[in-house]
Structures are given as structure tokens and as C-alpha cells.
NUGUTI-940179 format. One line per field, with one value per residue (C-alpha): residue number from 1; residue in three letters; x, y, z. Coordinates in nm, 3 decimals, decimal comma, always signed. Each point is the difference from the previous one (the first is absolute). Example, Ala and Ser with C-alpha at 12.3 -4.5 7.8 and 13.67 -1.06 7.14 Angstrom:
// residues 2
seq <- 1;2 $
type <- ALA;SER $
u <- +1,230;+0,137 $
v <- -0,450;+0,344 $
w <- +0,780;-0,066 $
//
This chain:
// residues 455
seq <- 1;2;3;4;5;6;7;8;9;10;11;12;13;14;15;16;17;18;19;20;21;22;23;24;25;26;27;28;29;30;31;32;33;34;35;36;37;38;39;40;41;42;43;44;45;46;47;48;49;50;51;52;53;54;55;56;57;58;59;60;61;62;63;64;65;66;67;68;69;70;71;72;73;74;75;76;77;78;79;80;81;82;83;84;85;86;87;88;89;90;91;92;93;94;95;96;97;98;99;100;101;102;103;104;105;106;107;108;109;110;111;112;113;114;115;116;117;118;119;120;121;122;123;124;125;126;127;128;129;130;131;132;133;134;135;136;137;138;139;140;141;142;143;144;145;146;147;148;149;150;151;152;153;154;155;156;157;158;159;160;161;162;163;164;165;166;167;168;169;170;171;172;173;174;175;176;177;178;179;180;181;182;183;184;185;186;187;188;189;190;191;192;193;194;195;196;197;198;199;200;201;202;203;204;205;206;207;208;209;210;211;212;213;214;215;216;217;218;219;220;221;222;223;224;225;226;227;228;229;230;231;232;233;234;235;236;237;238;239;240;241;242;243;244;245;246;247;248;249;250;251;252;253;254;255;256;257;258;259;260;261;262;263;264;265;266;267;268;269;270;271;272;273;274;275;276;277;278;279;280;281;282;283;284;285;286;287;288;289;290;291;292;293;294;295;296;297;298;299;300;301;302;303;304;305;306;307;308;309;310;311;312;313;314;315;316;317;318;319;320;321;322;323;324;325;326;327;328;329;330;331;332;333;334;335;336;337;338;339;340;341;342;343;344;345;346;347;348;349;350;351;352;353;354;355;356;357;358;359;360;361;362;363;364;365;366;367;368;369;370;371;372;373;374;375;376;377;378;379;380;381;382;383;384;385;386;387;388;389;390;391;392;393;394;395;396;397;398;399;400;401;402;403;404;405;406;407;408;409;410;411;412;413;414;415;416;417;418;419;420;421;422;423;424;425;426;427;428;429;430;431;432;433;434;435;436;437;438;439;440;441;442;443;444;445;446;447;448;449;450;451;452;453;454;455 $
type <- MET;ALA;SER;LYS;GLU;GLN;VAL;VAL;ARG;ASP;LEU;ASP;ARG;VAL;ILE;GLY;LEU;ILE;LYS;THR;LYS;ALA;LYS;ASP;ILE;PRO;PRO;GLU;THR;ARG;LYS;GLN;MET;MET;GLU;GLU;THR;ILE;GLN;HIS;PHE;ASP;GLN;TYR;VAL;SER;PRO;GLY;TRP;LEU;LYS;TYR;ARG;LYS;SER;VAL;SER;SER;GLU;THR;ASP;GLY;HIS;ALA;VAL;LEU;GLU;TRP;GLU;ASP;GLY;GLY;ALA;TYR;PHE;TYR;GLY;LEU;ASP;GLY;GLU;LYS;PHE;LEU;ASP;CYS;LEU;GLY;GLY;PHE;GLY;ILE;TYR;THR;ALA;GLY;HIS;SER;GLN;PRO;GLU;ILE;VAL;ASP;VAL;VAL;LYS;ALA;GLN;LEU;ASP;ARG;GLN;GLY;LEU;HIS;SER;GLN;GLU;LEU;LEU;ASP;PRO;LEU;ARG;GLY;TYR;LEU;ALA;LYS;ALA;MET;ALA;ASP;ILE;THR;PRO;GLY;ASP;LEU;GLN;GLN;CYS;PHE;PHE;THR;ASN;CYS;GLY;THR;GLU;ALA;VAL;GLU;MET;ALA;LEU;LYS;LEU;ALA;ARG;PHE;LYS;THR;GLY;GLY;ARG;TRP;PHE;ILE;SER;THR;VAL;ARG;ALA;PHE;HIS;GLY;LYS;THR;ALA;GLY;SER;LEU;ALA;VAL;GLY;GLY;LYS;GLY;THR;TYR;ARG;GLU;PRO;TYR;LEU;PRO;LEU;VAL;GLN;GLN;VAL;THR;HIS;VAL;GLU;TYR;GLY;ASP;ILE;ASP;ALA;MET;ARG;LYS;ALA;ILE;GLU;ASN;LEU;GLU;PHE;VAL;GLY;GLU;LYS;LEU;ALA;ALA;VAL;ILE;LEU;GLU;PRO;ILE;GLN;GLY;GLU;ALA;GLY;VAL;ILE;VAL;PRO;PRO;PRO;GLY;TYR;LEU;LYS;GLU;VAL;ARG;GLN;LEU;CYS;ASP;GLU;HIS;ASN;ILE;PRO;LEU;ILE;LEU;ASP;GLU;ILE;GLN;THR;GLY;MET;GLY;ARG;THR;GLY;THR;MET;TRP;ARG;CYS;GLU;ALA;GLU;ASP;VAL;VAL;PRO;ASP;VAL;MET;THR;PHE;GLY;LYS;ALA;PHE;GLY;GLY;GLY;VAL;MET;PRO;ILE;THR;GLY;PHE;ILE;CYS;ARG;PRO;HIS;MET;TRP;SER;GLN;GLU;LEU;ILE;ASP;ASN;PRO;TYR;LEU;LEU;GLY;SER;THR;THR;PHE;GLY;GLY;ASN;PRO;VAL;CYS;CYS;SER;ALA;ALA;ILE;ALA;THR;ILE;ARG;PHE;MET;LEU;ALA;HIS;ASP;ILE;PRO;GLY;GLN;CYS;ARG;ASP;LYS;GLY;ALA;LYS;LEU;LYS;ALA;GLY;LEU;GLU;ALA;ALA;TRP;LYS;LYS;TYR;PRO;LYS;LEU;VAL;ASP;GLU;VAL;ARG;GLY;ALA;GLY;LEU;MET;LEU;ALA;VAL;GLU;PHE;ALA;ASP;ASP;GLU;ILE;GLY;TYR;ALA;PHE;SER;LYS;ASN;MET;TYR;ALA;HIS;ASN;VAL;ILE;ILE;ALA;GLY;THR;LEU;ASN;ASN;SER;LYS;THR;ILE;ARG;PHE;GLU;PRO;THR;ALA;VAL;MET;THR;ASP;GLU;GLU;ILE;ASP;PHE;VAL;ILE;GLN;ALA;VAL;ASP;GLU;SER;LEU;ALA;GLN;VAL;GLN;ALA;ASP;MET;GLY $
u <- +19,053;+0,008;+0,204;-0,193;+0,036;-0,149;-0,288;-0,058;-0,010;-0,215;-0,260;+0,062;-0,171;-0,251;-0,097;-0,025;-0,246;-0,199;-0,064;-0,100;-0,303;-0,030;-0,069;+0,314;+0,205;+0,165;-0,065;+0,346;+0,001;-0,350;+0,129;+0,338;-0,246;-0,221;+0,346;+0,132;-0,294;-0,018;+0,370;-0,064;-0,278;+0,168;+0,313;-0,091;-0,353;-0,135;-0,048;-0,324;-0,171;+0,078;-0,190;-0,259;-0,093;-0,189;+0,180;+0,322;-0,039;+0,219;-0,166;+0,125;+0,311;+0,000;-0,173;-0,140;-0,269;+0,121;-0,243;+0,092;-0,282;-0,372;-0,316;-0,351;-0,091;+0,309;+0,384;+0,228;+0,308;+0,314;-0,074;-0,341;-0,201;-0,328;-0,143;-0,344;+0,053;-0,222;+0,239;-0,017;+0,364;-0,251;-0,213;+0,250;-0,136;-0,342;+0,033;+0,112;+0,394;+0,175;-0,316;+0,070;-0,209;+0,248;+0,370;-0,052;-0,016;+0,261;+0,234;-0,083;+0,080;+0,337;+0,103;-0,046;+0,157;-0,032;+0,089;-0,045;+0,247;-0,087;+0,002;-0,233;-0,360;-0,128;-0,338;-0,083;-0,056;-0,213;-0,229;+0,002;-0,070;-0,313;-0,125;+0,030;-0,201;-0,271;-0,041;+0,009;-0,283;-0,075;+0,258;+0,298;+0,268;+0,375;+0,202;+0,329;+0,174;+0,239;+0,178;-0,170;-0,317;+0,188;+0,167;-0,345;-0,109;+0,265;-0,037;-0,372;+0,090;+0,270;-0,249;-0,272;+0,247;+0,108;-0,337;-0,146;+0,297;-0,135;+0,193;-0,189;-0,145;-0,283;+0,000;-0,125;+0,097;+0,150;+0,019;+0,266;+0,136;+0,358;+0,336;+0,174;+0,024;-0,264;-0,239;+0,054;-0,040;-0,409;+0,046;-0,213;+0,198;+0,305;+0,153;+0,126;+0,026;+0,181;+0,333;-0,002;-0,156;-0,009;-0,133;-0,192;-0,123;-0,324;-0,244;-0,281;-0,157;-0,383;-0,229;-0,067;-0,343;-0,086;-0,128;-0,065;+0,393;+0,066;-0,197;+0,149;+0,349;-0,066;-0,168;+0,295;+0,241;-0,152;-0,085;+0,358;+0,077;+0,120;+0,000;-0,077;+0,144;-0,206;-0,192;+0,130;-0,233;-0,002;-0,331;+0,010;+0,307;+0,203;+0,279;-0,230;-0,181;-0,216;-0,225;-0,306;-0,128;-0,339;-0,215;-0,013;+0,348;+0,179;-0,250;-0,024;+0,390;-0,068;-0,267;+0,257;+0,288;-0,209;-0,143;+0,331;+0,164;+0,244;+0,131;-0,137;+0,308;-0,168;+0,258;-0,117;+0,316;-0,149;-0,370;+0,023;+0,006;-0,294;+0,069;-0,266;-0,250;-0,024;+0,309;+0,075;-0,146;-0,093;-0,266;-0,192;-0,081;-0,031;+0,320;+0,246;+0,317;+0,250;+0,320;-0,064;+0,355;-0,078;+0,311;-0,013;-0,192;+0,060;+0,272;-0,212;+0,244;+0,243;+0,185;+0,051;-0,202;-0,187;-0,116;-0,236;-0,278;-0,149;-0,265;+0,137;-0,046;+0,280;+0,252;+0,083;+0,189;+0,319;+0,011;-0,094;+0,298;+0,226;-0,097;+0,298;-0,094;-0,220;+0,244;+0,191;+0,058;+0,211;-0,204;-0,372;-0,242;+0,334;-0,175;+0,003;-0,176;-0,255;-0,067;-0,093;-0,216;-0,157;-0,069;-0,107;-0,289;-0,107;-0,028;-0,179;-0,273;-0,026;-0,044;-0,203;+0,280;-0,173;-0,311;+0,171;+0,161;-0,355;-0,179;+0,286;+0,081;-0,342;+0,014;+0,333;-0,127;-0,318;+0,230;+0,224;-0,353;-0,069;+0,310;-0,029;-0,341;+0,137;+0,302;-0,147;+0,299;+0,261;-0,110;-0,121;-0,081;+0,006;-0,055;+0,101;-0,117;+0,055;+0,327;+0,092;-0,048;+0,116;-0,051;+0,063;+0,064;-0,058;+0,394;+0,361;+0,042;-0,289;+0,072;+0,370;-0,131;-0,245;+0,246;+0,252;-0,307;-0,111;+0,393;-0,055;-0,311;+0,248;-0,219;+0,200;-0,166;+0,157;+0,345;-0,015;+0,301;-0,178;-0,388;-0,112;-0,350;-0,117;+0,115;-0,131;-0,113;+0,079;-0,016;+0,024;-0,348;+0,089;-0,056;-0,276;-0,303;+0,182;+0,294;-0,241;-0,150;+0,354;+0,106;-0,374;+0,110;+0,360;-0,113;-0,246;+0,237;+0,262;-0,213;-0,104;+0,389;+0,046;-0,279;+0,104;+0,365;-0,100;-0,295 $
v <- -13,328;+0,121;+0,304;+0,317;+0,028;-0,350;+0,109;+0,339;-0,190;-0,267;+0,256;+0,192;-0,293;-0,080;+0,427;-0,024;-0,346;+0,251;+0,252;-0,294;-0,122;-0,351;-0,030;+0,167;-0,203;-0,267;-0,380;-0,059;+0,256;-0,110;-0,388;+0,152;+0,171;-0,270;-0,217;+0,270;+0,000;-0,307;+0,016;+0,331;-0,142;-0,322;+0,153;+0,365;-0,008;-0,347;-0,368;-0,022;+0,312;-0,216;-0,295;+0,202;+0,134;-0,155;+0,214;-0,226;-0,330;-0,279;-0,162;+0,223;-0,025;+0,322;+0,222;+0,274;+0,264;+0,395;+0,257;+0,298;+0,225;-0,020;+0,253;-0,062;-0,358;-0,131;-0,112;-0,014;-0,217;+0,069;-0,243;+0,145;-0,226;+0,167;-0,067;+0,058;+0,114;-0,144;-0,013;+0,393;-0,012;-0,064;+0,304;+0,243;+0,039;+0,064;+0,299;-0,205;+0,011;+0,316;+0,173;+0,326;+0,228;-0,083;-0,075;+0,365;+0,160;-0,179;+0,096;+0,346;+0,004;-0,176;+0,274;+0,247;-0,183;-0,394;+0,027;+0,274;+0,170;-0,158;+0,367;+0,192;-0,006;-0,248;+0,079;-0,280;-0,184;+0,261;-0,018;-0,419;+0,014;+0,260;-0,244;-0,303;+0,182;+0,092;-0,373;-0,213;-0,040;+0,178;+0,250;-0,163;+0,250;-0,024;-0,187;-0,122;-0,117;-0,335;-0,204;-0,293;-0,210;-0,150;+0,325;+0,167;-0,316;+0,117;+0,329;-0,085;-0,211;+0,252;+0,272;-0,213;-0,091;+0,352;+0,124;-0,207;-0,118;-0,391;-0,252;-0,281;-0,074;-0,168;-0,171;-0,291;-0,377;+0,044;+0,337;+0,173;+0,347;-0,001;-0,199;+0,226;-0,065;+0,214;-0,093;-0,389;+0,029;+0,086;-0,239;-0,319;-0,259;-0,229;-0,032;+0,340;+0,048;-0,275;+0,021;+0,351;-0,098;+0,169;+0,316;+0,249;-0,189;+0,209;-0,145;-0,250;-0,120;-0,133;-0,153;+0,245;+0,117;-0,195;+0,359;-0,262;-0,067;+0,372;+0,083;-0,264;+0,079;+0,362;-0,095;-0,262;+0,252;+0,293;-0,249;-0,037;+0,330;+0,004;+0,334;-0,028;+0,215;-0,099;-0,247;-0,032;-0,173;-0,061;+0,119;-0,303;-0,242;-0,007;-0,249;-0,256;-0,030;+0,271;-0,069;+0,200;+0,032;+0,001;+0,296;+0,249;-0,176;+0,363;+0,196;-0,238;+0,013;+0,381;+0,000;-0,216;+0,250;+0,287;-0,154;-0,086;+0,298;-0,172;+0,136;-0,199;-0,056;-0,087;-0,125;+0,106;-0,048;-0,259;+0,074;+0,350;+0,275;-0,180;-0,374;-0,136;+0,224;+0,293;+0,247;-0,144;-0,350;+0,139;+0,236;-0,323;-0,033;+0,380;-0,070;+0,291;-0,128;+0,236;-0,099;-0,158;-0,125;+0,027;-0,077;-0,235;+0,173;+0,327;+0,079;-0,053;-0,298;+0,236;+0,132;-0,177;+0,188;-0,114;+0,159;+0,030;+0,252;+0,046;+0,174;+0,310;-0,128;-0,241;+0,267;+0,110;+0,307;-0,179;-0,082;+0,371;+0,121;-0,254;-0,116;-0,227;-0,223;-0,203;-0,071;+0,172;-0,177;+0,103;+0,021;-0,055;+0,243;+0,121;+0,246;-0,245;-0,311;+0,286;+0,103;-0,363;-0,048;+0,321;-0,084;-0,345;+0,142;+0,255;-0,317;-0,192;+0,254;+0,129;-0,378;-0,138;-0,287;-0,111;-0,053;-0,153;-0,240;-0,075;-0,093;-0,170;-0,189;-0,095;-0,146;-0,162;-0,156;-0,127;-0,165;-0,198;-0,081;-0,164;-0,192;-0,103;-0,126;-0,221;-0,156;-0,023;-0,295;+0,252;+0,360;-0,009;+0,389;+0,335;+0,320;+0,355;+0,347;+0,204;-0,119;-0,139;-0,328;-0,355;-0,369;-0,277;-0,315;-0,375;-0,004;+0,130;-0,195;+0,092;+0,402;-0,059;-0,169;+0,273;+0,283;-0,165;-0,044;+0,364;+0,092;-0,201;+0,211;+0,323;+0,071;+0,091;-0,079;-0,032;-0,213;-0,272;+0,019;-0,084;-0,111;-0,100;-0,130;+0,350;+0,237;+0,378;+0,186;+0,332;+0,167;+0,376;+0,240;+0,041;-0,321;-0,030;-0,227;-0,198;-0,036;-0,158;-0,210;-0,137;-0,081;-0,154;-0,211;-0,056;-0,127;-0,217;-0,137;-0,056;-0,155;-0,247;-0,081;-0,085;-0,197;-0,227;+0,013;-0,147;-0,210 $
w <- -12,994;-0,349;-0,112;-0,026;-0,386;-0,038;+0,237;-0,189;-0,334;+0,091;+0,135;-0,302;-0,216;+0,264;-0,031;-0,372;+0,066;+0,219;-0,272;-0,278;-0,061;-0,047;-0,343;-0,068;+0,208;-0,246;+0,053;+0,091;+0,262;+0,143;+0,034;+0,180;+0,250;+0,045;+0,097;+0,197;+0,182;+0,159;+0,060;+0,208;+0,203;+0,052;+0,101;+0,145;+0,100;+0,110;-0,205;+0,193;-0,232;-0,287;+0,145;+0,121;-0,359;-0,244;-0,275;+0,045;-0,173;+0,045;-0,266;-0,290;+0,070;+0,298;-0,221;+0,194;-0,100;+0,099;+0,070;-0,183;-0,079;+0,152;-0,104;+0,077;+0,127;-0,142;+0,091;-0,306;-0,023;-0,144;-0,273;-0,112;+0,236;+0,143;+0,337;+0,121;+0,329;+0,255;+0,316;-0,044;+0,232;+0,291;+0,000;-0,157;-0,343;+0,048;-0,239;-0,260;-0,121;-0,072;+0,025;-0,251;+0,208;+0,298;-0,197;-0,119;+0,312;+0,153;-0,328;+0,097;+0,319;-0,045;-0,283;+0,315;+0,298;+0,124;+0,386;+0,268;+0,181;+0,374;+0,111;-0,236;-0,004;-0,314;-0,094;-0,175;+0,356;+0,140;-0,325;+0,000;+0,380;-0,083;-0,242;+0,220;+0,251;-0,275;-0,117;+0,313;+0,277;+0,294;+0,156;-0,145;-0,027;+0,093;-0,272;+0,023;-0,313;-0,046;-0,248;+0,041;+0,163;+0,283;+0,075;+0,004;+0,276;+0,171;+0,064;+0,087;+0,261;+0,168;-0,011;+0,148;+0,314;-0,002;+0,032;+0,238;+0,208;-0,017;-0,137;-0,093;-0,373;-0,125;-0,340;-0,156;-0,121;-0,365;-0,010;-0,214;+0,069;-0,128;+0,089;+0,209;+0,356;+0,148;-0,305;+0,019;+0,349;-0,038;-0,304;+0,031;-0,237;+0,177;-0,321;-0,006;+0,371;+0,144;-0,136;+0,196;+0,326;+0,255;-0,152;+0,167;+0,319;+0,088;-0,299;+0,008;-0,282;-0,069;-0,260;-0,267;+0,007;+0,303;+0,210;+0,339;-0,005;-0,069;+0,316;+0,187;-0,073;+0,125;+0,282;+0,103;-0,023;+0,172;+0,294;+0,080;-0,038;-0,331;-0,202;-0,379;-0,254;-0,310;-0,183;-0,375;-0,268;-0,402;-0,086;-0,231;+0,067;-0,314;+0,083;+0,172;-0,332;-0,033;+0,324;+0,028;+0,336;+0,105;-0,060;+0,285;+0,100;+0,004;+0,103;+0,346;+0,031;-0,028;+0,274;+0,192;-0,038;+0,107;+0,313;+0,134;-0,166;-0,204;-0,335;-0,300;-0,304;-0,343;-0,214;-0,350;-0,170;-0,230;+0,037;-0,063;-0,318;-0,150;+0,008;+0,161;-0,174;+0,241;+0,058;+0,331;+0,102;+0,323;-0,141;-0,087;+0,325;+0,133;+0,199;+0,093;+0,163;+0,197;-0,230;-0,345;-0,191;-0,410;-0,267;-0,310;-0,245;+0,145;-0,181;-0,360;-0,073;-0,109;+0,352;+0,354;+0,256;+0,302;+0,379;+0,198;+0,119;+0,316;+0,199;+0,231;+0,309;-0,079;-0,085;+0,315;+0,153;+0,045;-0,412;-0,053;+0,207;-0,162;-0,340;-0,020;+0,254;-0,178;-0,259;-0,276;-0,292;-0,244;-0,318;+0,147;-0,198;-0,226;-0,264;-0,317;+0,207;+0,135;-0,411;-0,041;+0,263;-0,056;-0,409;+0,123;+0,260;-0,269;-0,272;+0,233;+0,070;-0,363;-0,132;+0,287;+0,034;+0,345;-0,231;-0,245;+0,241;+0,133;-0,360;-0,173;+0,336;-0,006;-0,366;+0,078;+0,344;-0,204;-0,269;+0,315;+0,171;-0,342;-0,003;+0,374;-0,135;-0,256;+0,156;+0,327;+0,093;-0,076;+0,168;+0,299;+0,057;-0,175;+0,220;+0,009;-0,097;-0,265;-0,164;+0,292;-0,079;+0,086;-0,134;+0,241;-0,127;+0,137;+0,120;-0,121;-0,309;-0,155;+0,087;-0,141;-0,319;-0,067;+0,035;-0,238;-0,260;+0,045;-0,088;-0,343;-0,069;+0,050;+0,313;+0,346;+0,318;+0,337;+0,052;+0,212;+0,179;+0,391;-0,114;-0,315;+0,146;-0,048;-0,291;-0,010;-0,280;+0,064;-0,390;-0,086;-0,021;-0,371;-0,098;-0,312;+0,006;-0,252;+0,239;+0,251;-0,239;-0,105;+0,361;+0,067;-0,302;+0,100;+0,350;-0,182;-0,238;+0,290;+0,226;-0,254;-0,075;+0,381;-0,010;-0,309;+0,149;+0,354;-0,121 $
//
């Protein structure tokens, strides 16, 4: 344990750095920061993060790229490195990096108030909830705001159980809904679930996109007397590798749920906010869920805010009588995060971000498909919608080598900790046509290098 005086001195130095642009930090200080960051992650965070990051190179005596600034479609390193972002924080940066129209609103809110009292009425939460009801399909209306995606899913699952009195959930194989206990239970990847088993026990998983499997699971549970709380789906599976279901699948699931009086939860945390070419992916199949979770890009890449919106029939009288019964997250729906979401919605509507995702995604996808055709022994498939795309390679080794080569071209794509066979492309919607051309060229050159290196 350090002395109070030492901690204050250390943090005074860090605060001074926070207030300094990269160009104004002396070279010797930047070198010190790089060395300290590696040490701090190794000793105080987890050494595994150093192994995971492509930005830490053992080939150059432990050199690391420290991200310090961002803007538009780019991240900037402390030493002036410039990286075109095609990872997009797995969907966070749809509106771009440090979008001025969003940042200015957040700064204005911070100048007045950051957090709320927990007792008085905070008007921005009401304005944001109204805006969400205005931009979501059907009669989705009641909002509950949270801090991260898995928390939003947890609350949605609790709502379904509370409303129906049911205990069973049906999810899908390879689904990803977060990493807290309830979200893991409905997740469909053994890698994440096994260390924590047993989780919530009343969950069954069916093959994604198979309506007959979904129907049979519902009928079997009902036949043995079990009551279902909800079906939960991603409109497009993200973590699984951008798996797009067959046309009509979501609508068929909706019809099944209606026939059996089961709530349908759609997890739009990654697919929503314009990412796939419509504001919400469920709009592409004209489906209205009973509960819809949202997040990722909802805070404009500036502030963390997530939540769910549900149809009025899901909000029972007990929740009206006791609004804290579902949850009472301390920071959920706080004013500064609500200001970011309000500015983000306005920005996306005014600049047709869903349309930009659709059109720019079509161009990027065509470039990736051309590379697939050119390198058929390396690439197995290109798939996705809008700016939520994936390239599946012949094996993990090829995907890992491709990822490293793209990084050498100063293009950031998905990490490769758990699986490099499928690499996701989720760039910003503000990326220009010239920048898309640059990415396509980098893909071609990276695959050519992989082919040369692997023979």
C-alpha cells in the first residue's frame, strides 16, 4: 500500500497527461508511458490482455501502441500512429469517433450536471424514452436504461419471468447475449459458459435459423407441463460470426410465439442503431418483438448507455406499483449518458446513418467478395448485412495471419483471442468511399501476403 502523498503525486502526473494532446507530450514521456502501461497491465490488470493485443509486439522489444485520441473513422496512437477502424468496437462506433455533434451535447450537459439525484425527476431520461418509442417499430413503448449490454439482457430476462410467471427460456446455439450469469445461461457458447456451470437451469438451446427446431422445443416443453418465460434471439448472430438467418425466420418465430403466448426478446445490442442498414434489424422482416434490447452504438461512441424497450402489455401493474422491483441500477439513464443517446439519435436520423450503412456496406461487401473469388483457397465465405460483415477463412491460422497483415496496413479489425477463423468488419458509417477503397486494397494485399507466406 502506497502513502497518500505518493498516490496524489502519481495521479497529479496522470491528470496532467489527460489534459495534454499527444503532439505536446515529449518523446521521453511517451516512452515512459508505454513502458508503464505494459507494466501496469501485466501486474494490475491481466497479462492475458498483453498477449491478446496485436498492438503489443515482442518482436520490437516490447513496443506497444497506446491509443490516445480518435476522430472520424480513425484511432490515433500516442506516437502519431493512425489506424483506420474496421472493428468499430464491435458496433460501438457507428456514428464515428468523437463525433462533434454528439460530443458538444455531452460537454454542454457536463457543464450543468453529470449524474442525477436518484430522487428528483430527471427530464432527459423521459425525453430519451419518448424518442425511443418514436423510432422503434410497432407499439414498443416502456424503456429501462442500463449501463452495458449484458445488464440490459439480464433486465429483459427478469421482465419476461415477472410478466409470464414462466421459468423456461429458449435460446440458440452459438448465441451471445453477455457474460453475467443470466446472460451466460441463454448464451450458446461453451467456451464462455463451462467455467461457471451450473447457471440458470431452465434454458434450452436450439439451432439458429431452424424454425422446426424452435417449434419442437416449444411443443416439447409445453407437453411436459413447463411454462415458458420467453424466446430470446439475435436478429443476426454477431459473436457467432455474423450469421444471418434464412429469410422469414424471424417472422416465423414471431408467429410461433404469438400462437403459444410466449414473449419474444430480440437482442439488438449489436445489430441496432443503423448498423445493418435499417435502424433496427427487426424492421428488415417487419417483426415487432415484445422486448428489444439495445446498446453498443446507442451512446454515439462517446458514453456507455444501453437498455431495453418493451410493449405496454409487458409492463405489469406490479411494476407500476413498485418501479424498483425490476431493478434500480445506480447509474442507468443518468443525464450525461442520456444526453449522448439523444444527440446520437438525432445525428443518425439527420444524416441517414442506416442508409449510409446499407450503401457503404454494399460496397465493402462487394470488395470482400471479390477477394473471396480471387483467393478461394483462403476464404470460405463472406456474409452479413450493412456494415456488419464477416469473412470466414479456411482455418484459424489463415485468419490469424490475415489479421496481423491488416494491422500492418494500419487497419484495425476484430481481435483473435477466441476464434480467428471468422473475422468481423464493423467500421464506422462515416468512413468515406476512398477509405473503403483503402480497406479493400489492404484486404487484397494482406491475402496475397498470406498466400505467399503459406505457399
